[in-house]
LOMIRO-756262 format. One record per residue (C-alpha): residue in one letter; x, y, z negated. Coordinates in steps of 0.5 Angstrom, whole numbers, padded with zeros to 4 digits, always signed. Layout:
<recs>
aXYZ ...
</recs>
This chain:
<recs>
m+0023+0033+0020 v+0024+0030+0027 n+0031+0028+0029 t+0034+0033+0033 s+0035+0028+0039 t+0028+0027+0040 s+0023+0031+0044 a+0018+0035+0040 g+0013+0032+0037 l+0012+0025+0034 v+0009+0019+0038 g+0005+0017+0032 v+0005+0015+0025 v+0003+0008+0021 l+0001+0010+0014 l+0001+0006+0007 a-0003+0010+0002 r-0004+0008-0005 h-0011+0009-0008 g-0013+0015-0013 d-0015+0015-0020 r-0020+0010-0023 l-0024+0010-0029 s-0024+0002-0031 t-0018-0001-0033 v-0016-0007-0028 y-0014-0013-0032 q-0009-0017-0028 d-0008-0024-0031 p+0000-0025-0032 a+0000-0032-0030 t-0003-0031-0023 y-0004-0023-0022 n-0011-0025-0020 s-0016-0019-0021 t-0021-0015-0019 q-0021-0007-0017 g-0024-0001-0021 y-0028+0005-0019 l-0026+0011-0016 t-0027+0017-0021 p-0028+0024-0018 f-0021+0026-0020 g-0018+0020-0016 a-0023+0022-0010 q-0020+0029-0011 q-0013+0026-0011 e-0014+0023-0004 y-0017+0029-0001 q-0011+0033-0002 l-0007+0027+0001 g-0011+0028+0007 q-0010+0035+0007 f-0003+0034+0006 l-0003+0029+0012 r-0007+0034+0016 n-0002+0040+0015 t+0004+0035+0017 y+0001+0031+0023 l-0005+0035+0026 n-0002+0042+0025 p+0001+0044+0032 g+0006+0048+0028 s+0009+0043+0024 p+0016+0039+0026 s+0012+0033+0025 y+0006+0034+0029 i+0003+0028+0033 k+0003+0030+0041 g-0004+0029+0044 i-0008+0028+0037 n-0014+0032+0037 t-0013+0037+0031 n-0020+0039+0030 v-0026+0034+0032 v-0024+0027+0031 d-0023+0022+0036 v-0024+0016+0033 d-0021+0012+0038 q-0014+0016+0036 l-0015+0013+0029 y-0015+0006+0026 v-0016+0005+0019 r-0017-0001+0014 a-0018-0002+0007 d-0019-0007+0001 a-0026-0008-0001 g-0026-0013-0006 g-0029-0012-0013 g-0030-0005-0014 d-0029+0001-0009 v-0023+0004-0011 i-0019+0003-0005 l-0024+0003+0000 d-0027+0010-0003 s-0020+0012-0003 a-0019+0011+0004 y-0026+0015+0006 a-0024+0021+0001 l-0017+0021+0005 l-0020+0022+0011 q-0025+0028+0009 g-0018+0032+0008 l-0015+0029+0014 y-0021+0031+0018 p-0026+0036+0014 p-0033+0038+0016 t-0033+0042+0022 p-0039+0046+0026 n-0035+0044+0033 g-0038+0037+0032 t-0045+0040+0034 i-0049+0037+0040 t-0055+0040+0044 l-0061+0035+0046 a-0064+0035+0052 n-0070+0039+0050 g-0065+0045+0048 q-0064+0043+0040 v-0057+0044+0037 v-0056+0039+0032 t-0050+0040+0027 p-0048+0034+0023 p-0050+0034+0015 l-0046+0037+0010 g-0043+0042+0014 g-0041+0038+0020 y-0038+0032+0016 q-0034+0027+0021 y-0035+0020+0020 v-0029+0016+0021 p-0030+0008+0022 v-0026+0004+0016 e-0025-0003+0017 s-0026-0006+0010 l-0023-0013+0009 e-0026-0017+0003 y-0022-0022-0001 w-0025-0028+0002 q-0024-0026+0009 a-0017-0026+0010 p-0011-0026+0005 s-0007-0020+0008 l-0009-0014+0003 t-0008-0019-0003 s-0003-0024-0001 w-0001-0025-0008 m-0008-0028-0011 e-0009-0035-0011 c-0002-0036-0008 e+0001-0042-0011 y+0008-0041-0010 f+0008-0034-0012 q+0005-0036-0019 a+0011-0041-0019 h+0015-0034-0018 l+0012-0031-0024 g+0013-0037-0028 r+0020-0037-0027 l+0020-0030-0028 n+0016-0031-0035 s+0021-0036-0037 g+0028-0033-0034 v+0033-0029-0037 v+0031-0022-0034 f+0025-0022-0038 k+0027-0025-0044 d+0033-0019-0044 l+0027-0014-0043 t+0023-0017-0048 a+0028-0016-0053 t+0029-0009-0051 a+0022-0007-0051 a+0021-0010-0058 p+0021-0003-0062 f+0016+0000-0057 l+0011-0006-0057 e+0011-0006-0064 a+0010+0002-0064 v+0004+0002-0059 t+0000-0004-0062 p-0004+0000-0066 y-0007+0004-0060 l-0008-0003-0055 n-0015-0004-0058 g-0013-0012-0059 l-0010-0012-0052 n-0004-0017-0052 n+0002-0014-0054 s+0007-0019-0050 f+0012-0016-0045 l+0009-0021-0040 n+0003-0017-0041 m+0006-0010-0039 w+0002-0008-0033 n-0004-0009-0037 i-0001-0005-0043 y+0001+0001-0039 d-0005+0001-0035 y-0010+0001-0041 l-0006+0007-0044 n-0005+0011-0038 v-0013+0010-0037 q-0014+0012-0044 y-0010+0018-0044 t-0013+0021-0037 h-0020+0020-0039 n-0021+0019-0047 k-0020+0026-0050 t-0019+0023-0057 f-0014+0018-0055 y-0011+0024-0051 n-0010+0028-0058 n-0008+0022-0062 f-0003+0018-0057 p+0004+0020-0057 k+0006+0022-0050 t+0013+0019-0051 l+0010+0012-0052 l+0006+0013-0045 d+0013+0015-0042 q+0016+0008-0045 a+0010+0004-0042 r+0011+0007-0035 y+0019+0005-0036 f+0018-0002-0038 a+0012-0003-0033 n+0016-0001-0028 q+0022-0006-0030 h+0016-0011-0030 e+0013-0010-0023 q+0020-0009-0020 n+0022-0016-0021 v+0015-0019-0020 f+0014-0016-0013 t+0021-0017-0010 d+0026-0023-0009 s+0033-0024-0007 v+0032-0026+0000 i+0027-0022+0005 n+0023-0028+0006 g+0022-0029-0001 v+0015-0030-0004 g+0016-0024-0009 q+0016-0020-0003 i+0009-0023+0000 a+0005-0016-0002 i+0009-0013+0004 r+0010-0019+0009 t+0003-0020+0010 l+0002-0012+0012 w+0008-0012+0017 p+0005-0016+0023 e-0001-0010+0023 m+0004-0005+0022 l+0009-0007+0027 w+0003-0008+0032 s+0001-0001+0031 l+0008+0002+0032 g+0009-0003+0039 n+0002-0001+0041 m+0003+0007+0040 t+0009+0006+0046 l+0004+0003+0051 p+0001+0008+0056 n-0006+0006+0055 n-0006+0006+0048 k-0010+0011+0044 v-0009+0010+0037 k-0004+0016+0034 i-0005+0014+0026 a-0006+0007+0023 l-0008+0008+0016 t-0008+0002+0011 e-0010+0004+0004 v-0007-0001-0001 d-0005-0002-0008 y+0002+0000-0011 k+0005-0007-0010 p+0006-0007-0003 f+0010+0000-0004 i+0015-0004-0009 s+0016-0010-0004 l+0017-0005+0002 f+0022-0001-0001 n+0026-0007-0003 v+0026-0011+0003 t+0029-0005+0007 n+0034-0003+0002 a+0031+0004+0001 t+0032+0003-0007 v+0039+0003-0006 t+0040+0010-0004 n+0034+0012-0008 p+0033+0008-0014 n+0028+0013-0017 i+0023+0010-0012 s+0023+0003-0015 g+0017+0001-0019 i+0010+0003-0019 a+0008+0009-0014 d+0003+0014-0017 y-0004+0015-0015 a-0005+0018-0008 s+0002+0016-0006 v+0004+0015+0002 v+0009+0012+0006 a+0010+0014+0013 l+0013+0010+0019 e+0014+0016+0024 l+0015+0014+0031 s+0019+0018+0036 q+0022+0018+0043 d+0029+0020+0044 t+0031+0023+0051 q+0034+0016+0053 g+0027+0014+0052 q+0028+0009+0046 y+0023+0009+0041 n+0026+0010+0034 v+0022+0010+0027 a+0024+0014+0021 m+0021+0012+0014 k+0018+0018+0009 f+0015+0017+0002 k+0011+0022-0002 n+0010+0020-0009 g+0003+0022-0012 t+0003+0029-0013 d+0010+0031-0010 n+0009+0037-0005 e+0013+0034+0001 l+0015+0027+0005 r+0022+0025+0003 t+0026+0021+0008 l+0028+0014+0006 q+0033+0010+0009 f+0032+0003+0013 w+0038-0001+0011 g+0043+0005+0010 s+0040+0009+0016 n+0035+0015+0016 s+0032+0012+0022 i+0032+0005+0026 s+0030+0003+0033 l+0023+0000+0034 d+0027-0006+0037 k+0032-0007+0031 l+0026-0006+0026 v+0022-0011+0029 s+0028-0016+0030 s+0030-0015+0023 i+0023-0016+0020 a+0019-0020+0025 w+0022-0027+0023 s+0020-0026+0015 t+0013-0024+0017 i+0006-0028+0015 n+0002-0026+0021 s-0004-0031+0020 t-0009-0034+0015 v-0006-0041+0016 n+0001-0038+0016 w-0001-0035+0009 c-0003-0042+0007 f+0003-0046+0009 s+0007-0040+0005 c+0003-0041-0001 n+0002-0048-0001 q-0005-0047-0001 t-0010-0052+0002 v-0016-0051-0001 l-0018-0043-0003 r-0018-0037+0001 g-0020-0041+0008 c-0015-0046+0008 s-0019-0052+0007 v-0021-0051+0014 f-0014-0053+0017 n-0011-0060+0018 y-0005-0061+0014 s-0004-0068+0015 n+0002-0067+0020 d+0006-0062+0016 p+0012-0065+0013 f+0012-0060+0007 l+0005-0060+0005 n+0004-0068+0007 p+0011-0071+0006 t+0009-0078+0009 s+0008-0074+0016 a+0014-0075+0021 t+0012-0070+0025 g+0014-0062+0025 y+0010-0056+0023 
</recs>
């Protein structure tokens, strides 16, 4: 619901959506978290399509309290949407974005045009609406996969893997890991490999009928529990600008820029959507302290989950942001708190976050101690006192 102190309707919304179900297991190297994407299944496409329908009913329905003022509700105005998605490896994230958009703006015959000779033409598939998606390849920029090839993040993983927290969790998980080993088809059963264990079991339980009939559901629940514990530690940190939060630190600049642009008189964008993996959700909820009042949102967000940063304006003209979350198949968005508050002024959000963001490739290279890979080799680090200690000048 929109704050009662605001005028009716939202100014705009920034969305982070997780991809849908995929068929292939995605192996993530426990020491680096380097991986490639899998491929979207029909089930995953349906999940994303239904998410798009939900978002349509929430933000494009004039009868909804969260209706976005001035947005085209039937025929899409592509200038009102900004959509981007990771296109590296398989197609699961990029295709998830397309499936979501099919639900957000379904086919309509109202998109017909009349040619000069009088011929009336309707787009194919009953009026399919084509919404542009900016696809970002792994090699183009690190913003959507910022943890990969990041040396400081790998050092963070190394500290976790040898630290007391994971040692204690390893001991706690030992009975489960022993019980589940016969079902892993040779996969390493170490707690450090917990993400891959859970992902393999989940994919098999969803798509392999023989496995589904023989695998104890209680073991899948335990796998999810321990994977949540593992990933919550990997993608959080004790400070807001820690490398463990890197999954959200490279997304914040685009999110804050989109929110700020929505306040400008000449702005047209009403919805800014980024399709992502599960990792930024963990970091986002930790950075904003959302897990303090909602501890059950920690860990891995389900397929087709979405976070919405809703921008509204109160009667004094101040722009405010509320954070909402829908976890997978949940049927509603629930309000999460920014540092203990149900909403926060846009100015305060920016001032609280901006200093910790990573807003360029060169900034990422520095933040990750990377000088060669992912475009970092083109920069001159000779004057950097951290990467080149013999330098006398500042960065």
